[in-house]
C-alpha positions in Angstrom: 87.1 137.4 107.8 86.0 134.3 110.2 88.8 132.4 111.7 87.7 129.2 110.9 87.1 130.3 107.0 90.5 131.6 106.9 92.0 128.4 108.3 90.0 126.2 105.8 90.9 128.6 103.0 94.6 128.5 104.0 94.4 124.5 103.9 92.8 124.8 100.3 89.8 122.9 101.5 86.1 123.1 100.2 83.4 123.6 102.8 82.1 120.0 102.4 85.4 118.4 102.7 86.5 120.6 106.0 82.7 120.3 107.4 83.6 116.4 107.1 86.8 116.7 109.1 84.9 118.8 111.8 82.0 116.4 111.7 79.3 118.7 111.1 77.3 119.5 108.0 78.2 122.0 105.2 75.3 124.1 106.0 76.4 124.6 109.5 79.9 125.4 108.6 78.6 127.9 106.2 76.6 129.6 108.8 79.4 129.5 111.3 81.7 131.1 108.6 79.1 134.1 108.2 78.5 134.5 112.0 75.1 133.2 112.1 75.7 129.9 114.1 78.5 128.6 116.3 80.3 125.4 116.2 79.6 122.4 118.5 82.1 121.9 121.1 83.5 118.6 119.3 84.1 120.4 116.0 85.9 123.1 118.0 88.3 120.7 119.6 89.0 119.0 116.1 89.5 122.6 114.9 92.1 123.3 117.5 93.9 119.9 116.5 94.0 121.2 113.0 95.4 124.6 114.1 98.2 122.8 116.2 99.1 120.7 113.2 99.5 124.1 110.9 101.3 125.8 113.8 103.6 123.0 114.3 104.6 122.3 110.6 103.2 118.9 110.8 101.9 117.7 107.5 98.1 119.1 107.3 96.6 115.9 105.9 93.9 116.0 108.7 93.4 112.5 108.4 91.6 111.2 111.5 91.1 107.5 112.7 87.8 107.2 110.9 89.3 108.2 107.7 92.1 105.7 108.0 89.6 103.1 108.9 87.7 104.0 105.8 90.7 104.0 103.6 91.7 100.6 104.9 88.3 99.3 104.4 88.4 100.6 100.7 91.8 98.7 100.2 90.4 95.5 101.6 87.4 95.7 99.2 89.9 96.3 96.3 92.0 93.4 97.1 89.2 91.1 97.8 87.8 92.5 94.3 91.3 91.8 92.8 91.3 88.2 94.2 88.0 87.5 92.8 88.9 88.5 89.3 92.1 86.6 89.7 89.8 83.3 90.6 87.5 84.1 87.6 90.1 84.6 85.3 91.9 81.3 86.3 88.6 79.4 85.8 88.2 80.9 82.3 91.7 80.0 81.2 91.2 76.5 82.6 87.9 76.3 80.5 89.8 77.4 77.6 92.5 74.8 77.8 89.8 72.2 78.5 88.0 73.7 75.3 91.4 73.5 73.0 92.0 69.9 74.3 88.2 69.0 73.5 88.6 70.7 69.9 91.5 68.7 69.3 90.0 65.5 70.5 86.9 66.1 68.5 89.0 66.9 65.2 90.7 63.5 65.7 87.5 61.7 66.0 86.2 63.2 62.9 89.4 62.4 61.0 89.1 58.7 62.2 85.6 58.4 61.4 86.0 59.9 58.0 89.1 57.6 57.3 87.1 54.7 58.4 84.1 55.6 56.2 86.4 55.9 53.3 87.8 52.5 53.8 84.3 50.6 54.1 83.6 48.4 51.2 80.3 49.0 49.3 78.3 46.2 50.6 75.0 45.6 52.3 76.6 44.3 55.4 78.6 47.4 55.8 75.6 49.8 55.9 74.9 49.7 59.4 78.7 50.7 60.2 78.5 53.4 57.7 75.4 54.8 59.4 77.1 54.7 62.6 80.1 56.3 61.1 78.2 59.3 59.5 76.3 59.6 62.9 79.8 59.7 64.6 80.9 62.3 62.0 78.1 64.8 62.8 78.5 64.5 66.3 82.2 65.3 66.0 81.3 68.4 63.8 78.7 69.6 66.1 81.3 69.5 68.9 83.9 71.0 67.0 81.6 74.1 66.4 80.8 74.4 69.9 84.6 74.7 71.1 86.0 75.9 67.9 88.1 79.0 67.3 85.1 81.5 67.6 84.2 79.8 71.1 87.8 79.8 72.3 88.2 83.6 71.2 85.1 84.3 73.2 86.6 82.4 76.2 90.0 84.2 75.9 88.4 87.5 76.0 86.4 86.7 78.9 89.7 85.5 80.8 91.6 88.7 79.5 88.4 90.7 81.1 88.7 89.1 84.1 92.5 89.7 84.3 92.2 93.4 83.4 89.6 94.0 86.3 91.9 92.3 88.6 95.0 94.4 87.6 92.6 97.7 87.7 91.7 97.0 91.3 95.4 96.5 92.4 96.2 99.6 90.5 93.5 101.5 92.3 95.0 100.3 95.7 98.0 102.3 94.7 96.0 105.5 94.6 93.6 106.3 97.0 91.5 109.4 97.1 91.6 111.0 100.6 89.1 113.3 101.7 91.7 116.4 101.1 90.9 115.6 97.3 94.4 114.8 96.6 95.8 111.6 95.4 98.2 110.0 97.9 100.2 107.0 96.6 100.1 104.1 98.9 103.1 103.2 100.7 102.9 99.3 101.3 100.1 98.7 103.7 100.3 102.2 105.2 98.0 104.2 102.9 98.1 107.6 104.7 101.8 107.7 104.9 
């Protein structure tokens, strides 16, 4: 059996993952394992580093600087995404509170216009006031519909959805998939601990 293949299998890695570590294509690694091609010098140097890690009983995570950089970039993207959804949730919550306040104000305006309309005397002089109050009622009813319980429920769902997305992004930051194919729990800012 080829020595590189044995090392790869001892580490439990697929050809794709191991080729990534060595900086070569999977096809080149496969040809090397069957004796058809040789590995470039840079890949052989990485292989020596891997063997040293294995022989000194160091954790064989095989994480190189590029992988660390990619992990930090992924973490930063997730953090930015969480912040974005936090802001969107806060905006939706603010809109919801404003909508609830507007609903209360419109409902009060409807009650006032109804009370005034009921108290108007039946006279020709009050006809203009009656039309104005009826128009005020129509406007208040329309505004109540636009900011009523159904509209509030939709906005609450939107705010909850944004909050969920922010929580999800933060949860994903806690578990990063590293090239070894294993889940590693993040320890603070050091994702590779």
